[in-house]
C-alpha positions in Angstrom: -58.4 43.2 -1.9 -60.0 39.9 -2.9 -58.1 40.1 -6.2 -54.8 40.4 -4.3 -55.6 37.4 -2.2 -56.5 35.4 -5.2 -53.2 36.2 -6.9 -51.3 35.2 -3.7 -53.2 32.0 -3.5 -52.6 31.1 -7.1 -48.9 31.9 -6.7 -48.7 29.7 -3.7 -50.5 26.9 -5.5 -48.3 27.2 -8.6 -45.2 27.3 -6.3 -46.2 24.2 -4.5 -47.0 22.5 -7.8 -43.5 23.4 -9.1 -41.9 22.0 -5.9 -43.9 18.8 -6.0 -43.2 18.4 -9.7 -39.4 18.9 -9.1 -39.5 16.3 -6.3 -41.3 13.9 -8.7 -38.7 14.4 -11.4 -35.9 13.9 -8.9 -37.3 10.6 -7.7 -38.2 9.5 -11.2 -34.5 10.1 -12.3 -33.2 8.3 -9.2 -35.5 5.3 -9.7 -34.5 5.2 -13.4 -30.9 4.6 -12.3 -31.8 2.2 -9.4 -31.0 4.7 -6.6 -33.0 5.1 -3.5 -35.7 7.7 -3.7 -35.4 11.0 -1.8 -39.1 11.8 -1.3 -41.5 9.1 -2.5 -42.0 6.3 -5.0 -45.2 8.1 -6.1 -47.3 5.0 -6.1 -44.9 3.0 -8.1 -43.7 -0.5 -7.1 -40.0 0.0 -6.7 -37.1 -1.4 -4.6 -33.6 0.1 -4.9 -31.1 -2.2 -6.6 -29.0 -2.5 -3.5 -32.0 -3.9 -1.6 -32.9 -6.5 -4.2 -31.9 -10.0 -3.2 -29.5 -11.6 -5.6 -28.1 -15.1 -6.0 -25.1 -16.0 -3.9 -23.1 -18.3 -6.1 -21.0 -19.4 -3.1 -24.0 -21.2 -1.7 -24.2 -23.4 -4.8 -21.8 -26.2 -5.7 -20.6 -26.8 -9.2 -22.1 -23.6 -10.6 -20.6 -22.8 -14.0 -19.7 -19.1 -14.1 -20.8 -17.7 -17.4 -21.9 -14.2 -16.5 -19.7 -11.2 -16.9 -21.4 -9.3 -14.0 -19.6 -8.9 -10.7 -21.8 -8.0 -7.8 -20.4 -6.3 -4.6 -22.8 -5.7 -1.8 -21.7 -3.6 1.1 -18.0 -4.4 0.4 -18.5 -8.1 0.0 -18.2 -9.9 -3.3 -20.2 -13.0 -4.0 -18.8 -14.1 -7.4 -15.0 -13.5 -7.5 -14.8 -16.4 -10.0 -15.9 -13.9 -12.7 -12.9 -11.7 -12.0 -10.6 -14.7 -12.1 -12.1 -15.8 -15.4 -11.7 -12.3 -16.9 -8.0 -12.4 -15.9 -7.5 -15.7 -17.6 -9.3 -14.7 -20.7 -7.4 -11.4 -21.1 -4.1 -13.3 -20.5 -4.9 -15.9 -23.1 -4.2 -13.8 -26.2 -7.8 -13.7 -27.0 -9.0 -12.1 -30.2 -12.5 -11.4 -28.8 -13.5 -8.3 -26.9 -14.1 -9.0 -23.2 -16.3 -7.1 -20.9 -16.6 -7.0 -17.1 -19.5 -5.2 -15.4 -19.0 -4.3 -11.7 -22.3 -3.6 -9.9 -22.0 -2.1 -6.5 -24.9 -2.3 -4.0 -24.3 0.0 -1.0 -26.7 1.0 1.8 -25.4 4.5 1.9 -24.1 5.3 -1.6 -26.9 3.4 -3.5 -26.2 1.6 -6.7 -23.4 2.2 -9.2 -22.2 0.3 -12.2 -18.8 0.4 -13.8 -17.6 -1.3 -17.0 -14.1 -2.7 -17.7 -13.4 -3.8 -21.3 -10.4 -5.4 -23.0 -10.4 -4.6 -26.7 -7.9 -6.7 -28.7 -6.1 -5.1 -31.6 -7.4 -6.3 -35.0 -4.6 -5.9 -37.5 -5.6 -4.5 -40.9 -4.1 -6.1 -44.0 -1.3 -3.9 -45.5 -0.6 -4.2 -49.2 2.8 -2.6 -48.9 5.1 -5.2 -47.2 7.9 -2.7 -46.8 5.7 -0.3 -44.9 4.6 -3.2 -42.7 8.3 -4.0 -41.9 8.8 -0.4 -40.7 6.2 -0.8 -38.0 6.7 1.9 -35.3 7.0 1.4 -31.6 3.6 3.1 -31.1 2.1 0.7 -33.6 3.6 -2.2 -31.7 2.1 -0.9 -28.5 -1.3 -0.6 -30.2 -1.2 -4.3 -31.2 -1.1 -5.3 -27.5 -4.8 -4.2 -27.2 -6.5 -1.7 -25.0 -8.3 -1.6 -21.6 -11.2 0.9 -21.2 -12.8 1.7 -17.9 -16.1 3.5 -17.6 -16.4 4.9 -14.1 -18.4 7.5 -12.1 -22.1 8.0 -11.3 -24.9 8.5 -13.9 -24.5 12.3 -13.8 -20.7 12.4 -14.1 -19.1 9.4 -15.8 -15.9 9.2 -17.8 -14.2 6.5 -19.8 -10.5 6.0 -19.3 -8.2 4.2 -21.7 -5.1 2.1 -20.8 -2.8 0.5 -23.4 -2.3 -3.2 -22.6 1.4 -2.9 -23.3 1.7 -0.3 -20.5 -0.8 -1.7 -18.0 -1.7 -5.1 -16.5 -4.6 -6.3 -14.3 -3.6 -7.2 -10.8 -5.0 -7.9 -7.3 -3.5 -6.9 -4.0 -4.4 -7.3 -0.4 -4.1 -4.6 2.3 -5.7 -4.6 5.7 -8.1 -7.4 4.8 -9.3 -5.7 1.6 -8.7 -7.0 -1.9 -8.1 -4.3 -4.6 -8.6 -5.3 -8.2 -6.8 -2.7 -10.3 -4.8 -1.7 -13.4 -1.1 -1.2 -12.7 1.6 0.4 -14.9 4.1 -2.4 -15.7 7.1 -0.4 -16.5 8.7 2.9 -15.4 8.3 4.7 -18.7 4.5 5.0 -18.3 3.6 8.7 -18.4 0.3 8.9 -16.5 -1.6 7.0 -13.8 0.5 4.3 -12.1 -2.6 2.6 -10.8 -6.3 2.7 -11.5 -8.7 1.0 -9.1 -11.4 -1.1 -10.6 -13.1 -2.3 -7.4 -12.5 -3.3 -3.8 -14.0 -6.0 -1.6 -13.3 -7.8 1.6 -10.7 -10.6 1.7 -13.1 -12.7 3.7 -15.7 -12.7 0.9 -13.1 -13.7 -1.7 -11.9 -17.1 -2.8 -8.6 -16.7 -1.1 -7.6 -19.6 1.2 -4.6 -19.7 3.6 -3.9 -23.3 4.4 -0.3 -22.8 5.4 0.9 -20.3 8.0 4.7 -20.2 7.4 7.0 -18.4 10.0 10.5 -17.4 9.1 13.1 -16.4 11.8 16.3 -14.9 10.4 19.5 -16.3 11.9 22.7 -14.3 12.5 24.6 -16.4 9.9 23.6 -16.6 6.2 24.5 -20.3 5.9 22.4 -23.0 4.3 20.8 -25.8 6.2 19.6 -29.1 4.8 16.0 -29.9 5.9 15.3 -32.9 3.8 17.6 -35.1 1.7 16.9 -36.4 -1.8 15.7 -39.8 -0.5 12.5 -38.2 0.9 11.7 -36.2 -2.2 13.0 -36.0 -5.8 15.0 -33.0 -4.7 16.7 -31.5 -1.6 15.0 -29.0 0.7 17.0 -26.2 2.4 16.7 -23.1 4.5 19.0 -20.1 3.8 19.8 -17.6 6.5 17.0 -18.5 8.8 14.7 -21.2 10.4 11.2 -22.1 9.3 8.2 -23.3 11.3 4.5 -23.7 10.6 1.5 -22.7 12.8 -1.8 -24.5 12.7 -5.0 -23.8 14.7 -3.3 -20.7 16.2 -1.3 -22.6 18.8 0.2 -25.7 17.1 3.7 -24.9 16.0 5.8 -27.4 14.1 9.4 -27.1 13.0 10.1 -27.5 9.2 11.6 -30.9 9.7 8.8 -32.2 11.9 6.1 -30.8 9.6 7.6 -32.7 6.6 8.2 -35.9 8.5 4.7 -36.1 9.8 3.3 -35.0 6.4 1.6 -32.0 7.9 3.0 -29.9 5.1 4.6 -31.0 1.8 6.7 -29.1 -0.8 3.7 -29.1 -3.1 1.4 -27.5 -0.5 4.0 -24.8 0.2 4.3 -24.0 -3.5 0.6 -24.1 -4.1 0.1 -21.6 -1.2 2.8 -19.4 -2.7 1.1 -19.5 -6.1 -2.3 -18.4 -4.6 -0.6 -15.7 -2.6 1.0 -14.3 -5.8 -2.4 -14.1 -7.5 -3.6 -11.8 -4.7 -0.4 -9.7 -4.6 0.6 -11.0 -1.2 4.0 -12.0 -2.7 5.7 -11.4 -6.0 6.3 -14.2 -8.5 9.4 -14.2 -10.7 10.6 -16.7 -13.2 14.1 -17.4 -14.5 15.2 -18.4 -17.9 17.3 -21.4 -16.6 14.4 -23.7 -17.5 11.7 -22.5 -15.2 13.0 -21.8 -11.7 10.7 -19.5 -9.8 11.0 -17.2 -6.7 8.1 -16.1 -4.5 9.2 -12.9 -2.8 7.3 -12.1 0.5 7.9 -9.2 2.8 9.8 -11.3 5.3 11.2 -14.3 3.3 11.6 -15.8 -0.2 10.6 -19.2 -1.5 12.8 -20.5 -4.3 12.0 -23.6 -6.4 14.6 -24.7 -8.9 13.6 -26.2 -12.2 16.8 -26.0 -14.3 17.6 -27.5 -17.7 20.4 -29.5 -16.0 18.0 -31.2 -13.6 18.1 -29.2 -10.4 14.8 -29.3 -8.5 15.7 -28.1 -5.0 13.4 -26.1 -2.8 14.9 -23.3 -0.7 13.2 -20.9 1.8 15.5 -18.0 2.7 15.8 -14.4 3.6 13.8 -11.7 1.8 14.8 -10.5 -1.6 16.2 -12.4 -4.6 18.3 -15.2 -3.3 19.0 -17.5 -6.3 22.5 -16.1 -7.0 23.6 -16.3 -3.3 22.2 -19.8 -2.9 23.7 -21.4 -6.0 27.3 -21.7 -4.6 26.1 -22.6 -1.1 24.1 -25.6 -2.3 27.1 -26.9 -4.3 29.1 -26.9 -1.0 26.6 -28.9 1.1 25.2 -31.5 -1.2 25.5 -33.5 -4.4 22.8 -32.1 -6.6 20.6 -34.8 -8.3 20.2 -34.5 -12.1 17.4 -36.0 -14.1 16.9 -36.7 -17.8 14.7 -38.9 -19.9 16.0 -41.6 -22.1 15.0 -44.8 -24.1 16.5 -48.0 -22.8 18.6 -49.7 -25.6 20.2 -52.6 -23.6 20.1 -54.2 -20.2 23.3 -55.9 -19.2 24.6 -58.0 -16.3 28.4 -58.7 -15.9 30.1 -60.3 -12.9 27.0 -59.7 -10.8 26.8 -56.0 -11.7 23.9 -54.6 -13.7 23.9 -51.7 -16.0 21.6 -50.2 -18.8 22.5 -48.4 -22.0 20.2 -45.5 -22.6 19.8 -43.0 -25.4 18.8 -39.5 -24.3 15.7 -38.1 -25.8 15.7 -35.1 -28.2 13.6 -33.1 -25.8 16.4 -33.1 -23.2 18.9 -30.4 -22.6 21.8 -30.6 -25.1 24.0 -32.4 -22.4 21.6 -35.3 -22.3 21.0 -36.2 -25.9 23.8 -38.8 -26.1 24.1 -42.4 -25.1 25.0 -43.4 -21.5 25.9 -46.5 -19.6 24.1 -46.3 -16.2 25.2 -48.5 -13.3 22.4 -50.1 -11.3 23.3 -50.6 -7.7 21.5 -52.1 -4.7 20.7 -48.6 -3.6 19.2 -47.6 -7.0 15.4 -47.2 -6.8 13.7 -48.9 -9.7 10.0 -47.8 -10.1 7.3 -48.3 -12.6 5.1 -45.4 -13.8 2.8 -45.9 -10.8 5.7 -45.6 -8.4 5.7 -49.3 -7.5 9.0 -50.9 -6.9 10.3 -53.2 -9.7 13.4 -55.4 -10.3 16.2 -55.1 -12.9 14.5 -58.0 -14.8 11.5 -55.7 -15.4 13.6 -53.2 -17.4 13.2 -53.8 -21.1 14.6 -52.5 -24.3 12.5 -49.8 -25.9 11.1 -48.5 -22.6 11.2 -44.8 -21.9 12.6 -44.0 -18.4 13.6 -41.1 -16.2 17.2 -41.4 -15.0 18.2 -39.5 -11.8 21.8 -39.5 -10.7 24.4 -37.5 -8.7 28.1 -37.1 -9.2 30.2 -36.8 -12.3 29.9 -38.5 -15.8 32.9 -40.3 -17.2 33.5 -38.9 -20.7 34.0 -42.2 -22.5 31.9 -43.3 -25.4 29.2 -44.0 -24.5 29.5 -41.8 -21.4 29.2 -43.6 -18.0 27.1 -42.6 -15.0 28.1 -44.4 -11.8 25.9 -43.2 -9.0 22.3 -43.7 -10.3 19.7 -42.9 -7.6 16.6 -43.8 -9.5 15.3 -45.3 -12.7 11.6 -44.8 -13.3 9.7 -46.2 -16.3 7.5 -43.6 -18.0 5.5 -45.7 -20.4 
């Protein structure tokens, strides 16, 4: 009888020992990977990674971001600059491998770490030039580089691969949350269309909204002049709607008033659009006409011309691509100013009228590489390179100047420009 009790006692002790040892192993493994313990720290000094205080770069001014570790704590990012630097480096045709480590600290899920890499293609020398000339489409794709993303917890992690020809890194904002992700950039991609890298609250990001633009669509699709060329170096229009700006939740200004009182400027509008495009709030699209750009929002579109023939107008219009519709409408309502750079060859005064002979620079569009006589009227603005007003007497041979005019050009030799709006010295 005593022997049976002894066996039972030993069995219980061994069972308890196995249970305790299993608990110990579980906690040791969790502490090894910076997770919170389940049972005990077993006398060790240990704090889970998500409870460890870490530097908040936002509280320090002029901090140079050199680390490649992004930290997200309970959905808030404290160093989004590292993501922005990674985006710039990957987009700069780098030949060096780039790594981004995303450390997530969460009170419920514990600590996780994921790794995003960009691996550039290193071309191997080929002795056979003919073989090199027959490079396949797949080889071309390979040369664009590769993204790899290691994700999952420490027990189940996988590494995904994405060709940089097929995918690009993007940010988007939905319901106050920023998603940093890989997105398929053409319709032929056979596989994942999106791969999330990480998420964090918009409030903890570097995003700033300094301009709150409101667009109200009109029944007509006409074009309306908001600011004439005299106020800017280009005209400002609205197309198919009216624009206002809201400040401090209750101060609303019409587009005209906001410009006149310098509450907003064309530069501020475009800078806000550029920032919005970086966060996927709008789409940015460039044209091959010299550099015109459209920012497509859900409710409206901002179009900034920058054409080879000198058009610089700003248009805010209905949603969708508007450049083709707007082109003819602008022609109908205004004389479009054109600008080119030239070197002054001669300054001439005849019968009380002043004119300058200029020679278009080689960097100009082909239409502006010739010689032109430019009439200088009383209404013509003459400025130095600091935008100070000058007189005709200050124009000298050999100076480089920017010439802005409207209207036609008489096809004489040299050609003649009659309505010169501005001459500005550049050197």
